[in-house]
C-alpha positions in Angstrom: 239.9 57.6 -82.7 236.6 58.9 -81.3 237.7 58.5 -77.6 240.8 60.6 -78.3 238.6 63.2 -80.0 236.2 63.3 -77.0 239.1 63.7 -74.6 240.4 66.6 -76.6 237.0 68.3 -76.5 236.8 67.9 -72.8 240.3 69.4 -72.4 239.4 72.2 -74.8 236.5 73.2 -72.5 238.6 72.8 -69.4 241.0 75.4 -71.0 238.1 77.8 -71.7 237.1 77.5 -68.0 240.7 78.3 -66.8 241.0 81.9 -65.6 244.8 81.6 -65.3 246.1 82.8 -68.7 249.4 80.9 -68.4 247.7 77.6 -67.6 245.1 78.1 -70.3 247.7 79.0 -72.9 249.8 75.9 -72.1 246.9 73.6 -72.5 245.7 75.3 -75.7 249.2 75.0 -77.2 249.3 71.3 -76.4 245.9 70.4 -77.9 246.0 72.6 -81.0 248.3 72.1 -84.0 250.6 75.1 -84.7 248.5 75.8 -87.9 245.1 75.2 -86.3 242.1 77.5 -86.8 239.1 78.3 -84.8 236.1 79.8 -86.7 233.5 81.4 -84.5 230.5 83.5 -85.5 232.2 86.6 -84.0 235.9 86.0 -84.8 238.4 83.8 -86.6 241.9 82.8 -85.3 244.6 80.9 -87.1 247.8 79.6 -85.4 248.7 79.4 -81.8 249.3 83.1 -81.3 245.9 84.2 -82.6 244.1 81.3 -80.9 245.6 82.2 -77.5 244.8 85.9 -78.0 241.2 85.3 -79.2 240.3 82.8 -76.4 242.0 85.1 -73.8 240.0 88.0 -75.0 236.8 86.0 -75.0 237.5 84.6 -71.5 238.1 88.2 -70.3 234.8 89.3 -71.9 232.9 86.3 -70.3 234.2 87.3 -66.8 233.0 84.8 -64.3 230.4 83.1 -66.6 230.9 79.4 -67.1 231.3 78.0 -70.6 230.6 74.3 -70.3 230.5 71.2 -72.6 227.0 69.8 -72.3 227.4 66.8 -74.6 229.6 65.1 -77.2 226.8 64.3 -79.6 228.8 62.2 -82.0 232.4 61.5 -82.8 233.8 59.3 -85.5 237.1 59.1 -87.3 238.8 62.5 -86.9 235.7 64.7 -86.3 233.2 65.4 -83.5 230.0 67.4 -82.9 229.3 68.7 -79.4 227.0 71.1 -77.6 227.8 73.8 -75.0 226.2 76.3 -72.8 227.1 79.6 -71.1 225.8 79.9 -67.5 226.0 82.1 -64.4 228.1 80.2 -61.9 226.0 78.4 -59.3 222.8 79.4 -60.9 219.9 77.2 -61.7 218.5 79.7 -64.3 218.4 78.9 -68.0 221.7 79.2 -69.8 222.5 82.7 -71.1 223.6 81.1 -74.5 223.8 77.7 -76.0 225.4 76.3 -79.1 227.2 73.6 -81.0 230.7 73.1 -82.2 232.8 70.7 -84.3 236.4 69.8 -84.1 238.7 68.1 -86.6 241.6 66.2 -85.1 244.8 65.6 -87.1 247.7 63.6 -85.7 246.2 63.6 -82.2 245.6 67.4 -81.9 242.8 69.8 -82.9 243.5 71.2 -86.4 240.2 73.0 -86.8 237.3 74.0 -84.6 234.0 75.7 -85.6 231.7 77.3 -83.1 227.9 77.9 -83.6 225.3 79.7 -81.5 221.8 78.1 -81.3 
C-alpha cells in the first residue's frame, strides 16, 4: 500500500503545480474520494467542489511560486507523512515557506489530507 500512497502524494503535488484549472481539477477529482477533506491551517475543504475551489484559490494566490514535495518521510498502511516547500521559480534562495502534511488513503484515493506549516 505504501507505494500507492507515495504515488498519490506525488500526483497531488503535480496537481498543485498545474496552472491550468481544468487539468488540475481533473487530477484532483481522480485522486480524492468524493467525500474527502483537506484540513489546512488557513482553510478547510470537504468534498470535490470545495477542494477544487480551495486549491484553485490557493494556486491563484501563490501566483508563479512553486509548491513542491520535498520528501515522503514515511508511509505505511493507508497513511503517509511528507514535507513540502514553497519557492520562487528558478531561485536558489531559501524557501519562502516549508511544512509537513499527511494523507490517508481509502480504496486507492485520498480521503483526508492535513497540511502544516513549519
